[in-house]
C-alpha atoms as one frame of an Amber mdcrd trajectory, in Angstrom:
protein
 119.803 193.128 106.896 116.222 193.334 105.652 114.491 190.196 104.377 111.578
 190.088 101.924 109.640 186.855 101.387 107.218 186.814  98.464 104.938 183.769
  98.581 102.734 183.331  95.527 100.609 181.172  93.270 100.472 181.856  89.562
  97.309 181.917  87.458  96.989 178.766  85.335  96.039 180.889  82.306  98.888
 183.418  82.574 101.232 184.169  79.690 104.313 182.236  80.886 106.642 183.836
  78.327 105.614 187.365  79.359 105.986 186.465  83.036 109.479 184.999  82.453
 110.578 188.111  80.568 109.251 190.398  83.309 110.823 188.268  86.059 114.231
 188.261  84.360 114.110 192.036  83.871 113.059 192.638  87.489 115.883 190.456
  88.810 118.365 192.370  86.647 117.034 195.731  87.857 116.916 194.633  91.501
 120.552 193.526  91.408 121.519 197.032  90.259 119.708 198.726  93.169 121.679
 200.185  96.086 121.555 197.804  99.036 120.680 194.657  97.073 122.292 191.549
  98.593 120.675 188.464  97.059 117.634 186.905  95.425 116.516 183.274  95.159
 113.253 181.640  94.177 111.925 178.156  94.961 108.949 176.266  93.542 107.134
 173.673  95.657 105.649 170.474  94.224 102.170 172.003  94.464 103.217 175.035
  92.390 103.540 177.549  95.196 106.567 179.830  94.825 108.702 181.349  97.569
 110.993 184.184  96.491 113.523 185.532  98.990 115.381 188.786  98.631 117.908
 190.233 101.050 118.619 193.937 101.314 121.128 195.958 103.305 118.305 197.928
 104.965 114.575 198.531 105.022 115.190 201.773 103.127 116.938 199.873 100.306
 114.092 197.344 100.045 111.464 200.084 100.095 113.395 201.967  97.420 113.161
 198.896  95.215 109.447 198.674  95.969 109.022 202.248  94.682 111.110 201.772
  91.518 108.900 202.861  88.591 109.524 199.780  86.415 108.999 197.485  89.395
 105.715 199.214  90.245 104.517 198.713  86.656 105.305 194.987  86.760 103.694
 194.670  90.202 100.438 195.986  88.719 100.752 193.592  85.795 101.319 190.776
  88.285  98.057 191.505  90.089  96.176 191.825  86.798  97.659 188.950  84.783
 100.107 186.670  86.640  99.030 185.875  90.202  96.080 184.061  91.702  97.340
 185.094  95.136 100.392 186.307  96.991 101.571 187.279 100.445 104.530 189.536
 101.133 106.414 189.160 104.404 109.185 191.492 105.576 111.581 191.341 108.490
 114.069 193.943 109.650 117.191 192.382 111.153 115.724 188.864 111.302 117.118
 186.533 113.903 119.751 184.476 112.115 121.467 181.196 112.959 124.210 179.867
 110.729 126.122 176.623 110.393 128.906 175.855 107.984 130.721 172.542 107.974
 134.475 172.939 108.108 136.606 170.866 105.720 138.047 167.746 107.333
C-alpha cells in the first residue's frame, strides 16, 4: 500500500464554488484510476485540511499524479486555491489495526 497525505490551507479569497467543483471531479477521476483504494478529507477547527489517499502501489499513486486533468487542477490549486500545502508519501507504511469484536 502507498499512502499520500495532502496537508493544506486554502486562500481566504478563493472561489469556493470552483474549488468544490474541481475537488469533486478530481475525486471522481481518482476513484477510476488503477490502484485507487480510498480517499478521505478532514478539516480542523483552524481551517487546515488533511486529505488521505491510499493506493495499491507507488506506481499507481504516481500515475494519478501525472494524470493530465489532475495536473491542470494542481496548477490551478497553486495559482488560485491554496495559501500553502505539504505533500507526504509513504510506501508500505507501518500499520497497526484494532477492530472491536461484537459481544
